[in-house]
N, C-alpha and C positions, 0 to 999 in steps of 0.2 A: 928098653929105653930109659929106665930109671937109673940104670948105670952110667949111660951116656950123659943124663940130665946131672947127675951128680959130679960128673967130670968136667961138664961144661961150667958148672957154677957150684962152689961149695955150699951156697946158701940153700940149695935145692933140699937137702936132707934135714933142715933145721925143723924143729916141732911147729914153729909159726908157719913156716912155709907149706909143711905137708897138710896142716889143717886147713889153709888156703886152698890148697889143690882139691882136697875133699869137697869143701863147701862149693867151688866152682863147678867142680865135676858133677855135683848134683843137679846143678841148673841145666849143664847139657844134657845130662841123663833123662831128666824129665821131659825135655823136648824130644829127645830120640826115641823115647819109648813111643810117642805118639806117631812120630815120623816114620817109624818102622812099620806100624800097622797100616799107613798110608801107601808106602812103598810096596809092601807086600800084596795089598789089594790091586797094584798095578798103577799106581797113582804118584803124585809128588806133592810136596807141601813146601812152598817158598815163602810163605807168610809168616810161619813162626816166629821170627824174630821181631817183627812188627806187632804181633799179637802180644808177646811178652811186654813191649812197651805199653800198648793201650790197655791191657789187663792191670798193670801195675798202677798206672795213674788213677784208674777206677777205683781199686782197692785202696790206694793212699788217701783218696778224697774222704772215704769213709774212716780211716785210721787216723788222720790227723788230728790234734788237739784242738779243742773247740776254739779256744782264744787266738790260734794261729792259724786258722783255717781258710782255705781258698773257697770252700763251699761251707759255710758255718751251719747251714740246715741240716747237713748229714753227717758231718764232722763228730768225732767222738762216739760212732757206732760201736757196738760190741765187735770184738775181732772175728766173732763167727760171721757177722754180716759182710765184713770186709772180705773174708775169704770167699764166701758164696758169691759175692758181686765179681771178685776177680776172676775167679773159675769161670763164673756165668758169661762174663764179657769174652772169655777166650773161647767158650763153648758157642756162644752166638756167631763169632768170626768163623769157627770151624763148621756150624751148620750152613752158613752162607756159602761156604767154600764147596761142601757137599752138595747144596742144591745146585749151585751153579754146575758142577761136574756132572751130576746124575740127571737133572731135569732138562738142561739146556744143551747138553752135549759139548760145552766147551771144553777144550783140552785142559786137564789138571794144571799144565804148566801155566796157562794164560790166566785160568781162574784165581790161582794162588798169588800169581804175580800181581793182578789186580788188586787183592785183598793186602798184600804186602805194603801197597802203596795207600790204599784206603784207611787201613788200621793205623798206619803212621800218622796220616793226616787227621784222623779222627781223634788220636791221642793228643795231638798239637793244638786242635780246635779246642778239646775238652779243658785244656790247661793253660790255652793262649801262649803255649810254648815255655811256660815257666815250671820249675820242679816244684813239687809238693813235699816240702820237708816237715820237721817237727812232728812225726808220727809217735803214736802211743809206745810205751815200753812194751806192752803185751803183744803188739803187732810185730815189734822188732825181734822178740824171741824167735819167730819163725826162722829168720836168717841168722840170727847172731846167738841163739841159745844152745844150751846143751843139755842132754837128759842122760843122767849116768855116765857123764864125761864123754858121750857121743854127740857129735854136732847134730842139731836137730834137722838140718837140710838132708843129710845123709839118711837120718830115719826116715823123713818123709820118701826119698828115693827108694829106700828099700822096701817101704810098705807099697808103694806105687809099682815097683818092679815085680813083686811078687803077685800083686792082683792082676796086674797086666800080663804076666806070663801065664797065670791061670785063664784069664778071659781069652788070651790068644791060642791057647794049646789046649784046653780041656772044655770050652763052651761051643754050643752050636754057632755062635757068633763068629767066633775064631776060625773055626773049620770052614765057614762060608767064605770068610775073608781070603783065606788061602786059597779056595776054590776059584774064586773070582779072579785073583791074581794069576792063578795057574793057567786058567783057560776061561775067559769071561763067557764067551759064548757057549760053551758046555755047561757052566753054571747056570746061565739062563734058561737054557733047554731043560736042565734037571728040575727046573722050579724055584730055585732061588731067586728071591726078589733083589737083584743086582743093585738097582737105584737106592733101596732102603738101606742096604748095608754099607753102600759108599757113602751115604749122607752120615749113617752113624759112626763110622770110622774117623771121618774128617771131624764131625763134632768131638768125638773123644780126644782126637789129636789137639783140637783147640783148647779143650779144657786144661790138658797137660800142660800146654804152653802159657795158659792163664796162670796155674799153679806155678809154673817156673817164674813168671812175673811177680808173683807174691814173695817167692824166696829171695830174688834178687834185689827186690825194692826194699824189704825189710833188713836184707844184709847190709844195704848201704845207708838205711834210714831215710830214704827219700824216694817218691815216685817221680819219674824223670820220663817224659814222653819220647825222648831219644834213646832209652835203654833198649837193648836187645839187638842192636845193629850188628849184623853178622852171624847172630846166635842161629838162623836157619842153616847156614853152611856148616856150622858145628854139629848141629843136629843131624843133618844128612850125611856129614863125614862119619859121626859115630857110628850110625846104623851101617853103612856101607863098609867100614873097616871091621864091624863085628859080624860082617857075613851076609847081610840083607843085599839081594840082588837088584840092581838097579836095570839091568838089561834083561832079566826074567823074573815075573811076578811070581808070588807064591813061595817065596824062599826068604827066609829071615828067622831069627830066635831072638828073644829078650836076653838070656845071658850073653849072646854075643854082643848085642848092642851095649850093655852094660860095659864089657870089656872095651868095647870101641870108645865109649864115653870116657872111661879111666885114660885111655892112651890120648885121646884129644886133650883132657885136661892137663895130663903132664906135659904135652907138646906146648900147649898155650903157655903154661907157667914156665917152661924152659925158655921159650923164645922171649917172654918178658924179662926174665932174668938175665939174658945175655943181650938185651936191648936190642932186639931185632923190631923194626918199625912194623906198624900196624899193617901197612900196605904191603910188605914182603909177608907178613904172617897170613894175609888173605891168599897171595900168590902160592904160598907153600901147601895151604890147605887145599886149595883148588887143585892143586897138582896131586895131592894125596888121593882126591876123590877121584880123578881121572884116571890115576894109575891104578886104584882099586876096581873101577869099573872095567878098564882093559882086562886086567887079570880075571875078573868075574866071567867076562865074554869069552876068553880063552877057555876056562874051565867049563863052561855050558857047551861050548863047541866040543871039548874033548870027551864030554859026557854022552852027546849024541853018536 
């Protein structure tokens, strides 16, 4: 894909553009880490893009310079508080998703579609639809800074990918998530508290979307309630391209998801460079998801 991208646009292989791809890929990757766990458990999360928007305005309201703030009483807070608030807002949205799925029996598609709308509305209500700019330099380092010449967003992704890989593959939590996705009834009979672990995985996915919101808002230096539109599609596409099965739960890996996020990042960047409209980009990515699911279904039928 890199060869094709460089052929379509000579600007693709410039240093500036490669750094841009890496920074954008980190946002997709963070969302996809959580989405992978949700899909592995047999669910789906359509709310992640809106959660990004909600979390970023919550964090930005604390990170604004006090003399230019929308909420002066909380502006100028330490960066750590802004980070905790953004991740906490994401986790809260995920918790609500999990409770709706686990406690009410609402299908994940419907529950997270509801959150997709509610989180976006909450972000608009919180800011009255206006962007929150004039963020502190310390906050903007999250999305714009470098450490030892490595972009901070990619360092965040590497740390979270490693932690999530361990969580999903080496802990009881991860083993239970795979068991639930593989055969929920059997998992329930074996004594696994299915509802509890569904709530936890949706909460974790929400937290990661909140973290992605921090990265994207600090990258552009503004918390905007409209940020994150279409990110849920990118996250799902990255997970599916990376081998996470939408047609059969219990299948998916973090290394595969990271590869998928890189592919989506390169694809998005290439489409932008060759001036493909946003509408066609959504159609193309939707087609990629459908194609990946069709191939996955054929593979699963072949395995049987």
